[in-house]
Each structure stands twice: as structure tokens, then as C-alpha cells.
MARDREN-494961 format. One record per residue: residue in three letters; x, y, z of N, C-alpha, C in turn; residue number from 1. Coordinates in Angstrom, 3 decimals. Layout:
<sites>
ALA X Y Z X Y Z X Y Z NUM .
...
</sites>
This chain:
<sites>
MET -19.348 8.467 8.495 -18.395 7.931 7.529 -17.349 8.971 7.145 1 .
ALA -17.795 10.214 6.975 -16.868 11.272 6.583 -15.797 11.472 7.654 2 .
GLU -16.191 11.387 8.922 -15.221 11.570 10.001 -14.217 10.416 10.031 3 .
LEU -14.687 9.200 9.831 -13.774 8.046 9.745 -12.761 8.254 8.623 4 .
ALA -13.257 8.654 7.462 -12.377 8.886 6.314 -11.356 9.979 6.624 5 .
GLU -11.788 11.037 7.286 -10.875 12.142 7.609 -9.766 11.680 8.556 6 .
TRP -10.112 10.886 9.565 -9.080 10.399 10.488 -8.087 9.477 9.782 7 .
ILE -8.583 8.600 8.942 -7.677 7.728 8.181 -6.795 8.573 7.268 8 .
HIS -7.390 9.573 6.614 -6.640 10.470 5.735 -5.498 11.156 6.499 9 .
LEU -5.787 11.646 7.695 -4.753 12.312 8.498 -3.613 11.358 8.844 10 .
HIS -3.935 10.127 9.168 -2.889 9.131 9.441 -2.056 8.850 8.194 11 .
LEU -2.722 8.690 7.044 -1.989 8.425 5.802 -1.038 9.563 5.466 12 .
LYS -1.501 10.795 5.613 -0.651 11.949 5.302 0.527 12.044 6.263 13 .
ALA 0.291 11.747 7.548 1.392 11.758 8.521 2.433 10.702 8.153 14 .
MET 1.974 9.505 7.746 2.913 8.454 7.336 3.635 8.845 6.056 15 .
GLU 2.916 9.450 5.127 3.522 9.856 3.850 4.625 10.883 4.072 16 .
ASN 4.460 11.744 5.045 5.435 12.803 5.308 6.556 12.379 6.249 17 .
ASP 6.543 11.160 6.729 7.576 10.662 7.630 8.564 9.806 6.831 18 .
PRO 9.796 10.305 6.638 10.751 9.558 5.807 11.154 8.204 6.399 19 .
LYS 10.948 7.999 7.701 11.259 6.694 8.295 10.201 5.654 7.920 20 .
ILE 8.991 6.114 7.650 7.896 5.216 7.281 7.771 5.111 5.766 21 .
ASN 7.823 6.229 5.087 7.593 6.271 3.643 8.899 6.052 2.880 22 .
THR 9.394 4.845 2.994 10.660 4.499 2.350 10.429 4.088 0.903 23 .
ARG 11.488 4.091 0.145 11.407 3.668 -1.255 11.679 2.168 -1.369 24 .
ALA 11.003 1.553 -2.306 11.270 0.153 -2.622 12.635 0.063 -3.288 25 .
PRO 13.276 -1.086 -3.215 14.567 -1.227 -3.899 14.432 -0.956 -5.395 26 .
ASP 15.500 -0.403 -5.970 15.504 -0.133 -7.408 15.431 -1.446 -8.187 27 .
ARG 14.510 -1.498 -9.136 14.416 -2.667 -10.013 15.259 -2.469 -11.259 28 .
ILE 15.394 -1.216 -11.649 16.184 -0.867 -12.825 17.326 0.016 -12.341 29 .
PRO 18.560 -0.327 -12.638 19.685 0.482 -12.183 19.505 1.954 -12.575 30 .
GLY 19.677 2.832 -11.585 19.578 4.254 -11.837 18.168 4.824 -11.768 31 .
VAL 17.165 3.974 -11.633 15.770 4.429 -11.536 15.281 4.137 -10.121 32 .
LYS 14.895 5.199 -9.420 14.472 5.035 -8.033 13.185 4.222 -7.940 33 .
GLY 13.103 3.388 -6.908 11.901 2.592 -6.667 10.770 3.450 -6.122 34 .
LEU 9.591 2.887 -6.090 8.415 3.596 -5.602 8.447 3.760 -4.094 35 .
GLN 7.841 4.838 -3.630 7.641 5.029 -2.206 6.426 4.231 -1.774 36 .
ARG 6.318 3.940 -0.474 5.156 3.204 0.041 3.877 4.014 -0.119 37 .
LEU 3.982 5.338 0.003 2.824 6.222 -0.102 3.165 7.387 -1.012 38 .
TRP 2.239 7.744 -1.895 2.444 8.884 -2.791 1.077 9.460 -3.125 39 .
HIS 0.845 10.675 -2.685 -0.462 11.330 -2.840 -1.574 10.442 -2.268 40 .
SER -1.308 9.920 -1.074 -2.273 9.047 -0.411 -3.489 9.847 0.049 41 .
SER -4.609 9.152 0.208 -5.824 9.833 0.662 -6.853 8.811 1.134 42 .
ALA -7.806 9.309 1.883 -9.000 8.547 2.239 -10.148 9.528 2.179 43 .
TYR -11.250 9.115 1.599 -12.387 10.030 1.497 -13.694 9.269 1.428 44 .
TYR -14.723 9.966 1.811 -16.090 9.465 1.716 -16.806 10.374 0.740 45 .
ALA -17.361 9.801 -0.292 -17.978 10.597 -1.352 -19.367 11.114 -0.985 46 .
GLY -19.879 10.722 0.183 -21.171 11.217 0.605 -22.337 10.366 0.156 47 .
ARG -22.041 9.257 -0.467 -23.121 8.372 -0.897 -22.664 6.923 -0.697 48 .
GLY -23.568 6.107 -0.274 -23.234 4.705 -0.059 -22.445 4.487 1.216 49 .
PRO -22.262 3.223 1.577 -21.604 2.889 2.843 -20.109 2.589 2.705 50 .
LYS -19.415 3.263 1.812 -18.010 2.918 1.546 -17.077 4.126 1.644 51 .
ILE -15.847 3.851 2.075 -14.768 4.835 2.110 -13.722 4.387 1.096 52 .
GLN -13.194 5.325 0.325 -12.139 5.038 -0.647 -10.791 5.354 -0.009 53 .
VAL -9.840 4.434 -0.105 -8.492 4.625 0.434 -7.502 4.443 -0.709 54 .
THR -6.602 5.412 -0.853 -5.578 5.369 -1.895 -4.206 5.497 -1.234 55 .
TYR -3.297 4.612 -1.586 -1.938 4.658 -1.032 -0.965 5.294 -2.027 56 .
ILE -1.063 4.908 -3.291 -0.253 5.482 -4.358 -1.251 5.916 -5.432 57 .
SER -1.304 7.207 -5.703 -2.414 7.772 -6.474 -2.639 7.121 -7.833 58 .
PHE -1.599 6.774 -8.542 -1.799 6.238 -9.885 -2.100 4.741 -9.885 59 .
GLN -2.200 4.129 -8.701 -2.516 2.707 -8.629 -3.977 2.459 -8.260 60 .
GLY -4.764 3.496 -8.154 -6.175 3.321 -7.851 -6.444 3.228 -6.362 61 .
SER -7.708 3.052 -6.021 -8.104 3.047 -4.615 -8.737 1.720 -4.224 62 .
SER -8.840 1.538 -2.919 -9.530 0.385 -2.351 -10.765 0.895 -1.632 63 .
THR -11.780 0.064 -1.552 -13.034 0.440 -0.922 -13.175 -0.288 0.410 64 .
LEU -13.491 0.476 1.467 -13.670 -0.101 2.798 -15.090 0.119 3.292 65 .
SER -15.650 -0.899 3.910 -16.946 -0.749 4.575 -16.719 0.005 5.885 66 .
ARG -17.791 0.385 6.551 -17.653 1.062 7.842 -16.867 0.179 8.816 67 .
GLU -17.213 -1.095 8.888 -16.536 -1.998 9.816 -15.039 -2.098 9.489 68 .
GLU -14.701 -2.250 8.215 -13.295 -2.332 7.806 -12.567 -1.028 8.111 69 .
ALA -13.211 0.099 7.868 -12.599 1.399 8.148 -12.353 1.573 9.639 70 .
GLU -13.287 1.127 10.471 -13.111 1.227 11.925 -11.948 0.355 12.397 71 .
ILE -11.839 -0.844 11.839 -10.719 -1.738 12.170 -9.407 -1.099 11.732 72 .
TYR -9.382 -0.545 10.522 -8.156 0.075 10.012 -7.765 1.298 10.842 73 .
LEU -8.730 2.119 11.211 -8.423 3.296 12.019 -7.873 2.878 13.385 74 .
ALA -8.449 1.884 14.019 -7.934 1.399 15.303 -6.501 0.889 15.145 75 .
TYR -6.233 0.216 14.046 -4.893 -0.291 13.725 -3.902 0.871 13.607 76 .
LEU -4.283 1.909 12.875 -3.416 3.076 12.710 -3.211 3.815 14.030 77 .
GLU -4.278 3.948 14.809 -4.172 4.654 16.079 -3.349 3.887 17.107 78 .
SER -3.163 2.593 16.897 -2.314 1.806 17.788 -0.830 1.997 17.463 79 .
GLY -0.547 2.794 16.417 0.837 3.084 16.054 1.371 2.261 14.896 80 .
LYS 0.561 1.393 14.360 1.007 0.585 13.222 0.896 1.400 11.942 81 .
THR 1.669 1.008 10.928 1.747 1.823 9.707 1.464 1.037 8.433 82 .
GLY 0.771 -0.055 8.542 0.482 -0.882 7.373 -0.732 -0.406 6.604 83 .
ARG -1.101 -1.196 5.629 -2.284 -0.924 4.801 -3.496 -1.642 5.380 84 .
HIS -4.660 -1.314 4.866 -5.895 -1.838 5.443 -5.947 -3.369 5.445 85 .
TYR -5.431 -3.990 4.412 -5.507 -5.452 4.362 -4.623 -6.090 5.415 86 .
GLU -3.555 -5.399 5.837 -2.735 -5.895 6.925 -3.502 -5.801 8.246 87 .
ALA -4.235 -4.717 8.425 -5.043 -4.547 9.627 -6.124 -5.617 9.692 88 .
LEU -6.762 -5.888 8.577 -7.819 -6.886 8.551 -7.259 -8.300 8.756 89 .
ARG -6.101 -8.551 8.228 -5.453 -9.868 8.389 -5.007 -10.070 9.835 90 .
ASP -4.512 -9.009 10.473 -3.932 -9.110 11.822 -4.963 -9.103 12.943 91 .
ARG -6.200 -8.824 12.651 -7.169 -8.703 13.763 -7.538 -10.005 14.382 92 .
</sites>
């Protein structure tokens, strides 16, 4: 599980650091920049239980993935796609 989390984490960080992928949402309030798709993103395995935590924007909380969901998401990312886990699960 830890290795799965690490690979997902590496993909998230690569996407976060790519300005072509990590674009800002349109401004909702004039003069106030919109949110980026990823901000302090991470994936980790806490070492207990069968779940991996995935965070896209740090202050919005995390999502929990089972081993099967994490494997599907990692395959999705390794295929070159840049969406979130629910997009990978929807598209399979």
C-alpha cells in the first residue's frame, strides 16, 4: 500500500508542478485569483488499515481509496491522464 501511495504522490506532485496541467479556475470575484487544480497535493498510506489518503487541495480535505481504487487510479495516471481518482473510476 505504501508503494502505491508513493507512486500516486509522485504523479500528483509532477502534475502540481506543471503549469499546463495545474491551471487556475476562472476568477469568481474580480481581482481575486481562482483556485489551482492542485495545491499541496499528496497521497499517503498511514500504515494501518487498507486505505490510501489522497489530497488534491490541502485545505479541502482528503479522499480515501481502497487498494483496488488506488491501483485503478495509478494505472489511469500512468497512462498519461491527469484527472482525479473519481474520473479514473468513472472512466474504467
